[in-house]
All heavy atoms as an XYZ file, in Angstrom:
812
protein
N       8.634      3.945     17.519
C       7.855      4.829     16.691
C       8.282      6.315     16.752
O       8.154      7.116     15.770
C       6.301      4.711     17.166
C       5.475      5.373     16.164
S       5.447      4.530     14.643
C       3.852      5.090     14.066
N       9.081      6.664     17.800
C       9.544      8.043     17.951
C      10.622      8.327     16.914
O      10.751      9.484     16.369
C      10.026      8.226     19.258
N      11.246      7.257     16.505
C      12.346      7.509     15.523
C      11.701      7.933     14.050
O      12.274      8.718     13.299
C      13.181      6.236     15.329
C      14.265      6.471     14.186
C      15.040      5.378     14.157
N      15.976      5.413     13.005
C      17.106      4.900     12.902
N      17.520      4.212     13.778
N      17.798      5.080     11.892
N      10.452      7.383     13.835
C       9.734      7.887     12.551
C       9.419      9.154     12.570
O       9.273      9.761     11.508
C       8.529      6.813     12.321
C       8.867      5.367     11.986
C       7.505      4.599     11.882
C       9.657      5.229     10.696
N       9.103      9.814     13.619
C       8.470     11.055     13.704
C       9.654     12.088     14.053
O       9.482     12.869     14.952
C       7.365     11.123     14.684
C       6.240     10.235     14.404
C       5.235     10.265     15.532
C       5.617     10.538     13.063
N      10.676     12.006     13.326
C      11.890     13.014     13.536
C      11.495     14.370     13.417
O      10.457     14.635     12.533
C      13.005     12.660     12.703
C      13.692     11.248     12.957
O      13.574     10.831     14.085
O      14.181     10.549     12.093
N      12.176     15.332     13.981
C      11.771     16.753     13.782
C      12.317     17.230     12.408
O      13.246     16.874     11.895
C      12.528     17.549     14.876
N      11.433     18.152     11.790
C      11.827     18.837     10.560
C      11.148     20.195     10.593
O      10.277     20.397     11.411
C      11.405     17.990      9.351
C      10.046     17.566      9.373
N       8.991     18.431      8.904
C       9.502     16.396      9.790
C       7.815     17.763      9.086
N       8.106     16.558      9.600
N      11.479     20.956      9.505
C      10.947     22.359      9.522
C       9.801     22.387      8.526
O       9.569     23.646      7.869
C      12.126     23.279      9.027
C      13.209     23.360     10.176
O      12.856     23.200     11.374
O      14.329     23.610      9.832
N       8.903     21.488      8.426
C       7.810     21.594      7.512
C       6.609     22.033      8.323
O       6.085     21.107      9.042
C       7.559     20.257      6.737
C       6.415     20.299      5.911
O       5.969     21.457      5.425
O       5.991     19.300      5.355
N       6.160     23.100      8.268
C       4.939     23.546      9.020
C       3.667     22.779      8.634
O       2.802     22.754      9.332
C       4.735     25.086      8.727
C       5.561     25.340      7.567
C       6.508     24.248      7.336
N       3.608     22.287      7.482
C       2.384     21.461      7.014
C       2.560     19.988      7.342
O       1.568     19.257      6.908
N       3.680     19.609      7.953
C       3.845     18.151      8.295
C       3.493     17.234      7.264
O       2.791     16.172      7.363
C       3.060     17.780      9.697
C       3.942     17.929     10.825
C       1.714     18.407      9.840
N       4.073     17.476      6.090
C       3.839     16.653      4.837
C       4.152     15.277      5.097
O       3.484     14.382      4.657
C       4.497     17.364      3.604
C       4.303     16.633      2.347
C       5.382     15.587      2.034
O       6.594     15.633      2.616
N       4.997     14.600      1.325
N       5.365     14.927      5.597
C       5.722     13.514      5.820
C       4.710     12.751      6.552
O       4.423     11.676      6.323
C       7.076     13.538      6.472
C       7.708     14.856      6.136
C       6.508     15.807      6.098
N       4.152     13.365      7.686
C       3.235     12.762      8.497
C       1.858     12.489      7.845
O       1.287     11.456      8.053
C       3.048     13.461      9.833
C       4.141     13.443     10.794
C       5.351     14.243     10.424
O       5.403     15.045      9.600
O       6.405     13.865     11.055
N       1.525     13.502      7.072
C       0.264     13.243      6.301
C       0.373     12.140      5.209
O      -0.431     11.376      4.980
C      -0.095     14.557      5.526
C      -0.653     15.673      6.421
C      -1.357     16.662      5.549
N      -0.629     17.125      4.412
C       0.204     18.166      4.289
N       0.653     18.846      5.438
N       0.883     18.357      3.171
N       1.641     12.107      4.609
C       1.946     10.984      3.706
C       1.949      9.630      4.378
O       1.400      8.714      3.926
C       3.225     11.233      2.979
O       3.173     12.567      2.244
C       3.545     10.209      1.779
N       2.516      9.555      5.539
C       2.648      8.391      6.340
C       1.138      7.916      6.677
O       0.963      6.705      6.495
C       3.339      8.761      7.652
C       3.362      7.602      8.632
N       4.143      6.477      8.610
C       2.616      7.534      9.765
C       3.738      5.784      9.652
N       3.038      6.288     10.408
N       0.221      8.728      7.062
C      -1.050      8.434      7.383
C      -1.845      7.990      6.053
O      -2.553      6.924      6.090
C      -1.808      9.499      8.048
C      -1.384      9.825      9.398
C      -1.992     11.159      9.974
C      -1.509      8.652     10.326
N      -1.548      8.570      5.001
C      -2.228      8.224      3.716
C      -1.701      6.749      3.273
O      -2.485      5.875      2.806
C      -1.787      9.191      2.677
N      -0.463      6.468      3.424
C      -0.028      5.076      3.042
C      -0.586      4.112      4.034
O      -0.918      2.986      3.537
C       1.553      5.083      3.096
C       2.152      5.499      1.804
C       2.806      6.695      1.619
C       2.162      4.872      0.503
N       3.110      6.800      0.199
C       2.840      5.733     -0.297
C       1.649      3.662      0.129
C       2.921      5.412     -1.693
C       1.787      3.319     -1.241
C       2.508      4.256     -2.075
N      -0.722      4.478      5.353
C      -1.359      3.447      6.266
C      -2.848      3.233      5.805
O      -3.345      2.157      5.849
C      -1.275      3.949      7.682
C       0.148      3.924      8.225
C       0.128      4.508      9.705
C       0.729      2.566      8.199
N      -3.607      4.349      5.335
C      -4.941      4.155      4.966
C      -4.987      3.250      3.695
O      -5.927      2.441      3.419
C      -5.604      5.571      4.713
C      -5.930      6.224      5.969
C      -6.744      7.432      5.693
N      -6.104      8.324      4.785
C      -5.414      9.400      5.173
N      -5.139      9.701      6.392
N      -4.840     10.239      4.241
N      -3.978      3.461      2.844
C      -3.924      2.718      1.581
C      -3.766      1.231      1.864
O      -4.379      0.400      1.275
C      -2.738      3.162      0.673
O      -3.016      4.619      0.316
C      -2.608      2.385     -0.549
N      -2.862      0.962      2.783
C      -2.581     -0.471      3.291
C      -3.867     -1.010      3.843
O      -4.254     -2.234      3.474
C      -1.406     -0.454      4.309
C      -1.122     -1.893      4.629
S       0.411     -1.928      5.786
C      -0.167     -1.230      7.200
N      -4.585     -0.291      4.690
C      -5.811     -0.827      5.265
C      -6.906     -1.080      4.222
O      -7.559     -2.051      4.174
C      -6.346      0.250      6.258
C      -7.557     -0.177      7.022
C      -7.401     -1.462      7.803
C      -7.991      0.901      7.827
N      -7.028     -0.085      3.236
C      -7.955     -0.277      2.292
C      -7.756     -1.441      1.220
O      -8.534     -2.093      0.834
C      -8.210      1.033      1.489
O      -7.083      1.482      0.771
N      -6.407     -1.758      1.075
C      -6.022     -2.761      0.306
C      -6.380     -4.177      0.940
O      -6.939     -5.120      0.322
C      -4.455     -2.785     -0.037
O      -4.138     -1.637     -0.714
C      -4.075     -4.060     -0.849
N      -6.226     -4.156      2.224
C      -6.636     -5.322      3.067
C      -8.149     -5.646      3.040
O      -8.620     -6.691      2.795
N      -8.915     -4.537      3.044
C     -10.376     -4.654      2.963
C     -10.856     -5.051      1.536
O     -11.688     -5.975      1.466
C     -11.039     -3.238      3.416
C     -10.738     -2.971      4.923
C     -12.482     -3.318      3.072
C     -11.143     -1.630      5.347
N     -10.275     -4.508      0.588
C     -10.585     -5.008     -0.742
C     -10.197     -6.415     -0.977
O     -10.956     -7.131     -1.625
C      -9.894     -4.033     -1.792
C     -10.071     -4.609     -3.261
C     -10.528     -2.627     -1.823
N      -9.107     -6.741     -0.400
C      -8.669     -8.166     -0.491
C      -9.743     -9.266      0.352
O      -9.994    -10.219     -0.261
N     -10.251     -8.736      1.369
C     -11.268     -9.485      1.959
C     -12.390     -9.556      1.182
O     -13.010    -10.805      1.135
C     -11.534     -8.957      3.377
C     -10.410     -9.044      4.412
C     -10.845     -8.259      5.715
C     -10.131    -10.344      4.830
N     -12.843     -8.598      0.522
C     -14.060     -8.590     -0.381
C     -13.723     -9.594     -1.573
O     -14.543    -10.323     -1.976
C     -14.446     -7.308     -0.943
C     -15.171     -6.539      0.078
C     -14.832     -5.186      0.300
C     -16.140     -6.880      0.734
C     -15.381     -4.296      1.193
C     -16.929     -6.168      1.671
C     -16.462     -4.945      1.885
N     -12.545     -9.623     -2.038
C     -12.104    -10.370     -3.208
C     -12.112    -11.866     -2.813
O     -12.505    -12.774     -3.568
C     -10.730    -10.024     -3.677
N     -11.646    -12.087     -1.578
C     -11.670    -13.475     -1.017
C     -13.101    -13.987     -0.816
O     -13.395    -15.203     -1.213
C     -10.943    -13.571      0.245
C      -9.374    -13.356      0.090
C     -11.147    -14.877      1.055
C      -8.566    -13.278      1.320
N     -13.914    -13.071     -0.287
C     -15.414    -13.530     -0.201
C     -15.948    -13.875     -1.557
O     -16.777    -14.759     -1.684
C     -16.162    -12.402      0.555
C     -17.561    -12.782      0.673
C     -18.306    -11.938      1.617
N     -19.717    -12.352      1.734
C     -20.523    -12.231      2.772
N     -19.849    -11.656      3.810
N     -21.672    -12.653      2.754
N     -15.676    -12.964     -2.593
C     -16.136    -13.115     -3.918
C     -15.677    -14.606     -4.437
O     -16.425    -15.160     -5.054
C     -15.762    -12.082     -4.865
C     -16.050    -12.211     -6.357
C     -17.602    -12.135     -6.470
C     -15.397    -11.130     -7.114
N     -14.425    -14.914     -4.196
C     -13.893    -16.079     -4.592
C     -14.670    -17.296     -4.108
O     -14.749    -18.238     -4.787
C     -12.335    -16.188     -4.434
N     -14.889    -17.217     -2.789
C     -15.593    -18.360     -2.169
C     -17.034    -18.486     -2.776
O     -17.583    -19.591     -2.783
C     -15.719    -18.112     -0.602
O     -16.481    -16.925     -0.282
C     -14.270    -18.180      0.032
N     -17.661    -17.405     -3.189
C     -18.895    -17.558     -3.727
C     -19.024    -18.047     -5.145
O     -20.004    -18.576     -5.629
C     -19.694    -16.091     -3.955
C     -20.103    -15.590     -2.599
N     -21.191    -16.349     -1.909
C     -19.889    -14.557     -1.930
C     -21.289    -15.672     -0.663
N     -20.627    -14.605     -0.703
N     -17.937    -18.071     -5.852
C     -17.817    -18.573     -7.152
C     -17.090    -20.016     -7.208
O     -16.531    -20.472     -8.239
C     -17.114    -17.655     -8.259
C     -18.010    -16.490     -8.510
C     -15.763    -17.222     -7.836
N     -16.865    -20.584     -5.969
C     -16.255    -21.818     -5.776
C     -14.901    -21.851     -6.290
O     -14.375    -22.791     -6.878
C     -17.049    -22.976     -6.472
C     -18.424    -23.095     -5.830
O     -18.543    -22.833     -4.642
O     -19.384    -23.508     -6.519
N     -14.120    -20.785     -6.028
C     -12.670    -20.691     -6.443
C     -11.867    -20.775     -5.125
O     -12.341    -20.465     -4.071
C     -12.327    -19.547     -7.240
N     -10.507    -21.147     -5.351
C      -9.609    -21.059     -4.108
C      -9.214    -19.691     -3.770
O      -8.589    -19.108     -4.754
C      -8.519    -21.921     -4.415
O      -7.521    -21.850     -3.386
N      -9.415    -19.118     -2.719
C      -8.993    -17.672     -2.413
C      -7.571    -17.603     -1.931
O      -7.129    -16.558     -1.564
C      -9.963    -17.233     -1.409
C     -10.350    -18.560     -0.599
C     -10.300    -19.628     -1.632
N      -6.839    -18.783     -1.932
C      -5.593    -18.792     -1.383
C      -4.611    -17.786     -2.224
O      -3.832    -16.996     -1.513
C      -4.970    -20.196     -1.418
N      -4.617    -17.772     -3.359
C      -3.664    -16.867     -4.206
C      -3.967    -15.407     -4.019
O      -3.172    -14.591     -4.016
C      -3.515    -17.293     -5.593
C      -4.818    -17.096     -6.448
C      -5.774    -17.869     -6.681
C      -5.058    -15.880     -7.179
N      -6.779    -17.300     -7.402
C      -6.366    -16.057     -7.785
C      -4.309    -14.717     -7.446
C      -6.943    -15.084     -8.649
C      -4.895    -13.795     -8.269
C      -6.228    -13.962     -8.834
N      -5.400    -15.180     -3.899
C      -5.725    -13.765     -3.527
C      -5.248    -13.299     -2.181
O      -4.689    -12.183     -1.988
C      -7.298    -13.595     -3.616
C      -7.822    -13.924     -4.951
C      -7.711    -12.307     -3.292
C      -9.238    -13.945     -5.163
N      -5.395    -14.282     -1.151
C      -4.726    -13.927      0.161
C      -3.305    -13.725      0.104
O      -2.740    -12.645      0.673
C      -5.161    -15.049      1.118
C      -4.587    -14.962      2.541
C      -5.326    -13.772      3.157
C      -4.850    -16.205      3.364
N      -2.533    -14.436     -0.689
C      -1.094    -14.150     -0.790
C      -0.817    -12.916     -1.399
O       0.075    -12.170     -1.044
C      -0.512    -15.563     -1.632
C       0.923    -15.152     -2.086
C      -0.605    -16.696     -0.884
N      -1.529    -12.646     -2.534
C      -1.307    -11.324     -3.182
C      -1.556    -10.125     -2.414
O      -0.828     -9.128     -2.266
C      -2.204    -11.302     -4.530
C      -2.089    -10.047     -5.383
C      -0.708     -9.815     -5.903
C      -3.065    -10.074     -6.543
N      -2.700    -10.212     -1.668
C      -3.084     -9.081     -0.766
C      -2.119     -8.894      0.344
O      -1.698     -7.913      0.665
C      -4.503     -9.245     -0.168
C      -4.818     -8.217      0.940
C      -5.575     -9.109     -1.314
N      -1.755    -10.004      0.968
C      -0.733    -10.144      1.983
C       0.574     -9.409      1.483
O       1.254     -8.580      2.206
C      -0.396    -11.448      2.648
O      -1.833    -11.885      3.050
C       0.418    -11.323      3.823
N       0.983     -9.826      0.389
C       2.231     -9.309     -0.224
C       2.179     -7.768     -0.348
O       3.088     -7.006     -0.143
C       2.567     -9.964     -1.516
N       1.028     -7.360     -0.955
C       0.811     -5.835     -1.132
C       0.864     -5.132      0.161
O       1.535     -4.188      0.245
C      -0.469     -5.562     -1.916
C      -0.489     -6.132     -3.320
C      -0.760     -4.039     -1.916
C      -1.763     -5.990     -4.018
N       0.287     -5.696      1.090
C       0.105     -4.999      2.398
C       1.495     -4.917      3.005
O       1.920     -3.885      3.650
C      -0.977     -5.579      3.341
C      -2.342     -5.388      2.819
S      -3.541     -6.196      3.975
C      -3.342     -5.226      5.408
N       2.189     -6.036      3.011
C       3.512     -6.104      3.571
C       4.575     -5.124      2.978
O       5.235     -4.424      3.557
C       4.115     -7.461      3.629
C       3.559     -8.443      4.660
C       3.987     -9.815      4.372
C       3.819     -7.951      6.010
N       4.475     -5.080      1.548
C       5.340     -4.194      0.843
C       4.984     -2.691      1.251
O       5.916     -1.876      1.452
C       5.008     -4.328     -0.620
O       5.378     -5.706     -0.997
C       5.882     -3.520     -1.482
N       3.736     -2.359      1.258
C       3.413     -0.978      1.702
C       3.860     -0.769      3.120
O       4.482      0.349      3.449
C       1.804     -0.732      1.607
C       1.483      0.554      2.228
C       1.497     -0.883      0.135
N       3.567     -1.671      4.001
C       3.890     -1.433      5.457
C       5.360     -1.280      5.631
O       5.783     -0.505      6.388
N       6.156     -2.184      5.161
C       7.654     -2.270      5.348
C       8.258     -1.018      4.609
O       9.116     -0.423      5.298
C       8.186     -3.572      4.790
C       9.747     -3.491      4.771
C       7.712     -4.720      5.651
N       7.890     -0.739      3.430
C       8.602      0.420      2.709
C       8.108      1.667      3.186
O       8.749      2.780      2.932
C       8.398      0.239      1.174
O       7.107      0.419      0.854
N       7.047      1.781      3.868
C       6.486      3.080      4.420
C       7.359      3.687      5.306
O       7.558      4.972      5.267
C       5.076      2.815      4.953
C       4.195      4.006      5.071
C       4.780      4.985      6.067
O       5.057      6.098      5.570
N       4.789      4.697      7.278
N       7.945      2.899      6.227
C       8.825      3.552      7.225
C      10.084      4.195      6.500
O      10.533      5.206      6.922
C       9.193      2.625      8.241
N      10.579      3.528      5.538
C      11.752      3.968      4.711
C      11.381      5.316      4.083
O      12.206      6.169      4.048
C      12.201      2.907      3.907
C      13.576      3.262      3.311
C      14.111      1.996      2.484
N      13.280      0.948      2.427
C      13.145      0.257      1.256
N      13.724      0.496      0.232
N      12.309     -0.916      1.438
N      10.222      5.258      3.427
C       9.801      6.429      2.732
C       9.672      7.727      3.642
O      10.053      8.806      3.313
C       8.608      6.282      2.031
C       8.721      5.424      0.706
C       7.385      5.485     -0.162
N       6.190      5.049      0.603
C       5.818      3.766      0.893
N       6.399      2.777      0.351
N       4.676      3.639      1.636
N       9.072      7.345      4.800
C       8.799      8.411      5.882
C      10.275      9.082      6.210
O      10.380     10.344      6.327
C       8.143      8.022      7.036
C       7.666      8.969      7.992
N       8.694      9.409      9.062
C       6.700      9.958      8.120
C       8.094     10.449      9.646
N       6.970     10.771      9.104
N      11.192      8.276      6.625
C      12.555      8.656      6.995
C      13.133      9.464      5.873
O      13.732     10.478      6.094
C      13.347      7.542      7.470
C      13.133      7.168      8.896
C      14.279      6.198      9.368
N      14.267      4.898      8.684
C      13.521      3.843      9.127
N      12.626      3.971     10.100
N      13.649      2.719      8.357
N      13.055      9.059      4.658
C      13.702      9.579      3.454
C      13.069     10.995      3.299
O      13.642     12.069      2.976
C      13.565      8.861      2.248
N      11.626     11.107      3.526
C      11.001     12.347      3.433
C      11.509     13.279      4.468
O      11.687     14.598      4.199
C       9.551     12.148      3.422
N      11.625     12.948      5.778
C      12.146     13.709      6.681
C      13.546     14.331      6.540
O      13.829     15.500      6.651
C      11.883     13.137      8.101
C      12.620     13.993      9.131
C      10.564     12.905      8.528
N      14.286     13.254      6.190
C      15.690     13.608      5.783
C      15.833     14.596      4.573
O      16.560     15.514      4.450
C      16.506     12.337      5.473
O      16.431     11.563      6.571
C      17.998     12.671      5.160
N      15.014     14.407      3.584
C      14.926     15.351      2.451
C      14.481     16.628      2.763
O      15.085     17.705      2.330
N      13.601     16.810      3.665
C      13.036     18.102      4.217
C      14.242     18.823      4.835
O      14.405     20.110      4.662
C      11.808     17.967      4.967
C      10.512     17.798      4.201
C       9.494     17.496      5.199
C      10.238     18.939      3.347
N      14.870     18.194      5.652
C      15.879     18.822      6.472
C      17.129     19.217      5.620
O      17.761     20.199      5.736
C      16.526     17.925      7.636
O      16.919     16.687      7.045
C      15.312     17.742      8.639
N      17.365     18.407      4.397
C      18.488     18.798      3.526
C      17.986     19.721      2.442
O      18.898     20.329      1.786
C      18.889     17.532      2.874
C      19.697     16.664      3.873
C      20.256     15.407      3.025
N      20.932     14.548      3.971
C      21.222     13.292      3.700
N      20.969     12.762      2.516
N      21.829     12.554      4.593
N      16.670     19.763      2.212
C      16.202     20.785      1.217
C      15.972     20.093     -0.110
O      15.839     20.803     -1.142
N      16.130     18.636     -0.210
C      15.862     18.000     -1.436
C      15.124     16.701     -1.152
O      15.585     15.773     -0.505
C      17.274     17.742     -2.134
C      17.192     17.065     -3.330
C      18.390     17.082     -4.116
N      18.228     16.486     -5.463
C      19.133     15.785     -6.144
N      20.225     15.426     -5.561
N      18.702     15.394     -7.316
N      13.970     16.521     -1.957
C      13.144     15.410     -1.754
C      13.311     14.460     -3.118
O      13.244     15.054     -4.125
C      11.729     15.643     -1.460
C      11.409     16.333     -0.215
C       9.966     16.794     -0.140
C      11.670     15.240      0.860
N      13.418     13.163     -2.959
C      13.356     12.273     -4.085
C      12.007     11.561     -4.090
O      11.458     11.229     -3.033
C      14.442     11.251     -3.913
C      15.879     11.865     -3.831
C      16.246     12.422     -5.286
O      15.893     11.969     -6.285
O      16.988     13.425     -5.257
N      11.431     11.317     -5.227
C      10.090     10.644     -5.387
C      10.365      9.162     -5.082
O      11.372      8.534     -5.369
C       9.701     10.909     -6.836
C      10.931     11.148     -7.595
C      11.944     11.895     -6.546
N       9.298      8.515     -4.504
C       9.256      7.119     -4.294
C       8.552      6.422     -5.483
O       7.445      5.951     -5.275
C       8.618      6.923     -2.917
N       9.185      6.291     -6.515
C       8.517      5.735     -7.766
C       8.265      4.226     -7.578
O       7.211      3.764     -7.968
C       9.459      6.073     -8.979
C       9.529      7.495     -9.303
C      10.355      7.618    -10.564
C       8.190      8.052     -9.634
N       9.215      3.554     -7.124
C       9.135      2.068     -7.103
C       8.032      1.486     -6.230
O       7.134      0.754     -6.684
C      10.397      1.419     -6.666
C      10.306     -0.091     -6.481
C      11.536      1.655     -7.715
N       7.814      2.049     -4.934
C       6.637      1.610     -4.170
C       5.281      1.998     -4.790
O       4.271      1.335     -4.755
C       6.879      2.331     -2.809
C       8.243      2.612     -2.806
C       8.743      2.877     -4.160
N       5.188      3.164     -5.346
C       3.994      3.642     -5.932
C       3.650      2.825     -7.214
O       2.529      2.391     -7.404
C       4.058      5.205     -6.333
C       2.929      5.656     -7.122
C       4.145      6.017     -5.135
N       4.699      2.446     -8.011
C       4.400      1.656     -9.187
C       4.013      0.151     -8.787
O       3.186     -0.479     -9.321
C       5.564      1.768    -10.088
C       5.830      3.065    -10.807
C       7.094      3.055    -11.778
C       4.551      3.442    -11.690
N       4.760     -0.293     -7.759
C       4.386     -1.612     -7.250
C       3.069     -1.738     -6.761
O       2.280     -2.730     -6.901
N       2.688     -0.718     -5.958
C       1.270     -0.745     -5.400
C       0.307     -0.690     -6.566
O      -0.806     -1.306     -6.622
C       1.017      0.376     -4.554
C      -0.316      0.542     -3.940
C      -0.713     -0.702     -2.918
C      -0.438      1.804     -3.132
N       0.466      0.218     -7.451
C      -0.347      0.204     -8.651
C      -0.548     -1.000     -9.438
O      -1.536     -1.378     -9.736
N       0.590     -1.750     -9.618
C       0.509     -3.025    -10.161
C      -0.125     -3.974     -9.519
O      -0.962     -4.863     -9.950
C       2.078     -3.582    -10.463
C       2.079     -4.985    -11.085
C       1.636     -4.940    -12.530
C       3.564     -5.328    -11.159
N      -0.082     -4.110     -8.213
C      -0.844     -4.919     -7.219
C      -2.305     -4.657     -7.299
O      -3.082     -5.621     -7.466
N      -2.669     -3.489     -7.336
C      -4.072     -3.143     -7.491
C      -4.622     -3.475     -8.797
O      -5.735     -4.007     -8.883
C      -4.332     -1.548     -7.207
C      -5.684     -1.212     -7.523
C      -3.958     -1.295     -5.663
N      -3.960     -3.267     -9.878
C      -4.338     -3.755    -11.147
C      -4.535     -5.262    -11.250
O      -5.526     -5.759    -11.743
C      -3.327     -3.391    -12.252
C      -3.461     -1.870    -12.437
C      -3.574     -3.987    -13.572
C      -2.295     -1.193    -13.283
N      -3.649     -6.094    -10.599
C      -3.633     -7.459    -10.558
C      -4.952     -7.937     -9.754
O      -5.629     -8.798    -10.191
C      -2.493     -8.014     -9.841
C      -1.251     -8.008    -10.734
C      -0.032     -8.579     -9.901
C      -1.451     -8.842    -12.046
N      -5.113     -7.277     -8.725
C      -6.524     -7.486     -7.946
C      -7.769     -7.213     -8.800
O      -8.689     -7.957     -8.825
C      -6.578     -6.622     -6.683
C      -5.819     -7.243     -5.397
C      -5.914     -6.178     -4.240
C      -6.382     -8.446     -5.011
N      -7.710     -6.183     -9.571
C      -8.823     -5.794    -10.522
C      -9.079     -6.907    -11.552
O     -10.047     -7.260    -11.813
N      -7.908     -7.278    -12.089
C      -7.979     -8.370    -13.152
C      -8.512     -9.572    -12.488
O      -9.279    -10.364    -13.140
C      -6.639     -8.607    -13.832
C      -6.498     -9.837    -14.682
C      -6.289     -7.383    -14.633
N      -7.958     -9.962    -11.236
C      -8.536    -11.168    -10.647
C     -10.058    -11.121    -10.389
O     -10.768    -12.056    -10.587
C      -7.829    -11.402     -9.368
N     -10.512    -10.034     -9.970
C     -11.907     -9.671     -9.694
C     -12.766    -10.002    -11.129
O     -13.709    -10.554    -11.123
C     -12.224     -8.364     -9.112
N     -12.205     -9.418    -12.253
C     -12.899     -9.543    -13.473
C     -12.881    -10.927    -13.913
O     -13.958    -11.313    -14.465
C     -12.206     -8.647    -14.531
C     -12.433     -7.204    -14.432
C     -11.549     -6.286    -15.460
C     -13.968     -6.856    -14.676
N     -11.778    -11.655    -13.691
C     -11.789    -13.060    -14.030
C     -12.854    -13.866    -13.305
O     -13.474    -14.740    -13.784
C     -10.413    -13.694    -13.889
C     -10.411    -15.231    -13.878
C      -9.395    -13.079    -14.791
N     -12.973    -13.511    -12.005
C     -13.962    -14.275    -11.229
C     -15.327    -13.861    -11.577
O     -16.246    -14.716    -11.568
C     -13.689    -13.976     -9.682
C     -12.683    -14.838     -9.092
C     -11.711    -14.316     -8.295
C     -12.685    -16.366     -9.284
C     -10.709    -15.123     -7.805
C     -11.635    -17.091     -8.756
C     -10.681    -16.563     -8.008
O      -9.704    -17.209     -7.520
N     -15.598    -12.562    -11.810
C     -16.920    -12.171    -12.295
C     -17.463    -12.675    -13.639
O     -18.475    -13.030    -13.805
C     -17.107    -10.681    -12.317
C     -17.005     -9.980    -10.883
C     -16.897     -8.406    -11.098
C     -18.210    -10.436    -10.099
N     -16.378    -12.820    -14.531
C     -16.759    -13.175    -15.861
C     -16.644    -14.710    -16.132
O     -16.984    -15.318    -17.153
C     -15.840    -12.550    -16.884
C     -16.071    -11.052    -16.901
C     -14.959    -10.351    -17.893
C     -17.400    -10.625    -17.206
N     -16.084    -15.411    -15.087
C     -15.848    -16.920    -15.169
C     -17.346    -17.583    -15.184
O     -18.221    -17.075    -14.465
C     -15.158    -17.392    -14.065
N     -17.432    -18.648    -16.087
C     -18.771    -19.289    -16.070
C     -19.095    -20.068    -14.888
O     -18.320    -20.575    -14.036
C     -18.625    -20.293    -17.405
C     -17.186    -20.390    -17.587
C     -16.533    -19.224    -16.927
């Protein structure tokens, strides 16, 4: 973990705040996934694919988060930051899929 928290000259510790925000996002995705699984069991549906989707989202966020953090620290030391568009769009797509799944379950007869 010490490698993730490399030194940089950002007095506002922006990479660390972003790191914590992504960890909270991962945790909240898991909690919403648990609610979706519980909802699926109440409507007599198989929650297995919801579990797979939520696990994939959480793993994607968790694995790519360390890379984003290192890139942010490196970008701060070099003076140039690159946006992390792919992880953000992937997470957005995953959340949309979870929302659609919840609507399907809620509107199913």
